[in-house]
C-alpha positions in Angstrom: 222.3 155.5 152.9 218.6 155.1 153.7 217.8 156.2 150.2 220.0 153.6 148.7 218.5 150.9 151.0 215.0 152.0 150.0 215.9 152.0 146.3 217.4 148.5 146.7 214.3 147.3 148.5 212.0 148.7 145.8 214.1 147.2 143.1 214.2 143.8 144.8 210.4 143.9 145.2 209.9 144.9 141.6 212.2 142.1 140.5 210.4 139.6 142.7 207.0 140.6 141.3 208.4 140.4 137.8 209.8 136.9 138.4 206.5 135.7 139.9 204.5 137.2 137.0 206.8 135.8 134.4 206.8 132.4 136.2 203.0 132.3 136.2 202.8 133.4 132.6 205.4 130.9 131.4 204.0 128.2 133.5 200.5 128.9 132.2 201.6 128.8 128.6 203.7 125.7 129.1 200.7 124.0 130.7 198.4 125.2 127.9 200.8 124.1 125.2 201.2 120.7 126.9 197.4 120.3 127.2 197.0 121.3 123.5 199.7 118.9 122.4 198.2 116.1 124.4 194.7 116.8 122.9 196.2 116.8 119.4 198.4 113.8 119.9 196.1 111.7 122.0 194.7 110.0 119.0 198.1 109.2 117.6 196.8 110.2 114.1 198.8 112.0 111.5 196.4 114.3 109.6 197.2 116.9 107.0 196.2 119.8 109.2 196.3 119.7 113.0 192.9 119.3 114.6 191.2 118.8 111.2 190.0 115.9 109.1 190.2 116.9 105.5 188.1 114.8 103.1 188.2 115.1 99.3 185.1 114.9 97.1 183.5 116.4 94.0 180.6 117.8 96.1 178.2 117.3 93.2 177.1 113.7 93.4 173.8 113.8 95.4 172.7 112.2 97.6 176.3 111.2 98.5 177.6 114.8 98.3 176.7 118.2 97.0 177.5 121.9 97.4 175.3 124.4 99.2 175.6 128.1 100.2 175.2 127.7 104.0 176.0 125.3 106.8 172.4 124.1 107.3 171.7 120.4 108.1 175.1 119.9 109.6 177.0 120.7 106.4 180.8 121.0 106.4 182.9 124.0 105.1 184.6 123.7 101.7 188.3 124.7 102.1 189.2 128.0 100.4 185.6 129.0 99.7 182.4 130.5 101.3 180.4 127.4 100.4 179.6 124.1 102.2 179.3 120.4 101.3 176.6 118.1 102.5 175.1 114.7 101.7 175.5 111.1 102.9 179.3 111.1 102.7 179.4 114.3 104.8 177.1 113.0 107.5 179.1 109.8 107.8 182.3 111.8 107.8 180.9 114.1 110.5 180.4 111.1 112.8 183.9 109.9 112.0 185.4 113.3 112.7 183.5 113.6 116.0 184.7 110.1 117.1 188.3 111.1 116.3 188.0 114.5 118.0 188.7 116.4 114.8 186.9 119.2 112.9 185.6 118.2 109.4 186.6 120.2 106.3 186.1 119.4 102.6 188.6 119.7 99.8 186.5 120.0 96.6 188.2 118.5 93.5 187.3 116.8 90.2 186.7 113.1 90.3 190.1 112.1 88.8 191.9 114.2 91.4 190.4 112.6 94.4 192.7 109.6 95.0 195.8 111.7 94.0 194.8 114.2 96.7 195.2 111.5 99.4 198.4 110.2 97.9 199.9 113.7 97.8 198.8 114.7 101.3 196.3 117.3 100.2 193.5 115.4 102.0 193.3 112.7 104.7 190.4 110.7 103.2 188.4 110.4 100.0 184.7 110.1 100.9 182.9 110.6 97.6 180.6 107.7 96.9 183.7 105.9 95.9 183.9 102.1 95.4 187.0 100.2 96.6 187.8 98.6 93.3 190.8 96.4 92.7 192.3 99.1 90.4 192.0 101.8 93.1 193.4 99.6 95.8 196.7 99.7 93.8 197.2 103.3 94.9 195.2 103.8 98.1 193.8 101.7 101.0 190.1 101.5 101.8 188.1 101.4 105.0 185.3 99.0 105.6 182.2 99.8 103.4 179.9 102.4 104.8 177.2 101.8 102.2 176.1 99.1 99.7 174.2 99.8 96.5 173.3 98.3 93.1 173.3 99.5 89.5 170.3 100.9 87.6 169.7 103.0 84.4 168.2 106.4 84.9 165.8 107.4 82.1 162.9 109.7 81.5 159.5 108.6 82.8 157.8 109.2 79.4 160.4 107.2 77.6 159.6 103.6 76.3 162.8 102.7 78.1 161.1 103.2 81.5 159.4 99.8 80.9 162.6 98.0 80.1 163.0 94.6 81.7 166.3 93.3 80.2 169.5 94.8 78.9 168.4 94.1 75.3 165.5 96.5 75.8 168.1 99.3 75.5 168.8 98.4 71.9 170.0 101.5 70.0 169.4 103.8 73.1 172.0 106.4 73.8 173.4 105.4 77.2 176.4 106.7 79.1 178.0 106.7 82.6 180.5 108.7 84.6 184.1 108.5 83.3 186.6 106.4 85.3 184.0 104.6 87.4 182.9 101.0 87.4 179.6 102.3 86.1 181.4 103.0 82.8 182.7 99.4 82.8 179.2 98.0 83.5 177.8 100.2 80.7 179.6 97.8 78.3 177.1 95.1 79.3 174.4 96.9 77.4 175.8 95.4 74.3 172.9 96.4 72.0 172.8 100.0 73.2 174.3 103.0 71.4 177.0 103.5 74.0 178.1 107.1 74.4 181.3 108.5 75.6 181.4 108.6 79.4 180.8 112.0 80.9 182.6 113.9 83.7 180.0 113.9 86.4 176.3 113.3 87.3 175.2 116.9 87.0 176.4 116.8 83.3 174.6 113.5 82.7 171.4 114.8 84.3 171.4 117.8 82.1 172.2 115.7 79.0 169.2 113.4 79.8 166.9 116.4 80.4 167.9 117.9 77.0 167.6 114.6 75.1 171.3 114.4 74.3 171.3 110.9 75.8 168.5 108.5 76.6 169.8 107.3 79.9 172.8 106.8 82.1 174.1 104.0 84.4 174.1 104.8 88.1 173.7 103.4 91.5 170.2 102.9 92.8 170.5 105.5 95.5 171.6 108.1 92.9 168.6 107.0 90.8 166.3 107.7 93.8 168.0 111.0 94.2 167.6 111.9 90.5 164.0 110.9 90.6 163.2 113.0 93.6 165.1 116.0 92.3 163.8 115.9 88.7 160.1 114.7 88.5 160.4 113.6 84.8 163.1 111.1 85.7 162.8 107.5 86.8 165.1 104.5 86.8 165.1 100.9 85.6 166.1 98.3 88.1 166.6 94.8 86.6 165.6 91.7 88.5 168.2 89.2 89.7 168.3 87.2 86.5 169.0 90.3 84.4 171.0 92.5 86.8 174.4 94.0 85.9 177.2 91.6 86.8 179.3 93.3 89.4 182.1 92.6 91.9 181.1 93.0 95.6 183.7 95.7 95.9 182.1 97.6 93.0 178.8 98.1 94.8 180.4 99.0 98.1 181.1 102.6 99.2 184.2 103.1 101.3 186.7 105.8 102.4 190.1 105.9 100.7 193.2 106.4 102.8 196.9 107.0 101.9 198.9 103.8 101.9 200.9 103.5 105.0 198.6 105.6 107.2 197.4 102.5 109.1 196.6 104.4 112.3 194.0 106.6 110.5 192.6 103.6 108.6 192.1 101.7 111.9 190.6 104.8 113.6 188.1 105.2 110.7 187.1 101.6 110.8 186.6 101.8 114.6 184.4 104.8 114.1 182.3 103.1 111.4 181.6 100.3 113.8 179.7 102.7 116.0 177.3 103.6 113.1 174.5 100.9 112.9 172.9 99.8 109.7 169.7 101.4 110.8 171.4 104.7 111.4 173.1 104.5 108.0 169.8 104.0 106.2 168.2 106.8 108.2 171.1 109.1 107.2 170.7 108.1 103.5 166.9 108.8 103.7 167.6 112.2 105.1 170.3 112.9 102.5 167.8 112.1 99.7 165.3 114.4 101.4 167.7 117.3 102.0 169.4 117.2 98.6 169.2 120.2 96.3 166.1 120.4 94.1 168.3 120.5 90.9 
C-alpha cells in the first residue's frame, strides 16, 4: 500500500513538472510568435517575403546601381547569388528599408523584366534609375521622385563632338541610347545624327563607345559624370537651355515603381523619402559616383 502511494505521489509530481514545463514552453513560444507577428504586421505592409524589402534592378547602371563581389559600402545582397548590389538606388533603398523595419535584398533582372517583376509579385519595388513616364504608369504606380536629372550625350574626349554646342553638331555621328527608355525617344531629336539601334544597357554602350562602334550615347548627366570618372577618355556634352533636349518633367525624375493596388507600401515609401533631405540625396549621389566600379 505504501509502495502504491509512493508510486502515485512520484507519478503526480512528474506529471505536475511535465505540465509546468510544457506550460512554460508553450507560453514562451506563443509569446514569441505573437511578438514576431506583431513586429511583422506592425507596418501593415504586404511584402513579397516576410521581413524583407525586395527591389528589382539591373545592377549595372552606375552610379544608380551596379554589382560587386562583397558587401562593402553598405551594399545589399543579390538574391540567389554570392554577389551584392550598390549605388545610389541601393543607398536610398537602404534608408527606406530601415524606415520600414525591413531587410533589403535585390532581385537582379534585365531592364525589360523590372516592371513585370513588380506586377507579378517577384519584387516589392523597382529602384533602378527608372523614370515615372506616362507609359510606365499604365502598369505600375510610382513614388515621389528621389532624384532629378537631365540629358547629355556621352562622347570621347578626343572627339570633335566633345565641343558640340547644338544638336546639329552631331550631324552624321553614330549615336545610340538604351532600349525602352525615354533616352531612346529623346535620341530622335538628334535629327541630323546617324541614329543607331538602341542597345540593351549602359555597359554595352560604354564598350561600344570605347571600341569606336558608336560615337556617343544619350544618357542622364549623373551617368555621364559616372562614365567620365570611370573611363578617363570619356566626357559628355551638356547643352545650354536654348539647345537642351525637350523632356517631360516625369522623364527626368527618378522614382520607385510599386505594384498597382499596393497603396500601403506606396504611402510608406513616400513617407520614408520625406525623411531624406535634398542635401543628403546629393551627398549620397556624390558618394555613389566616388564608390562606383572603375570599369
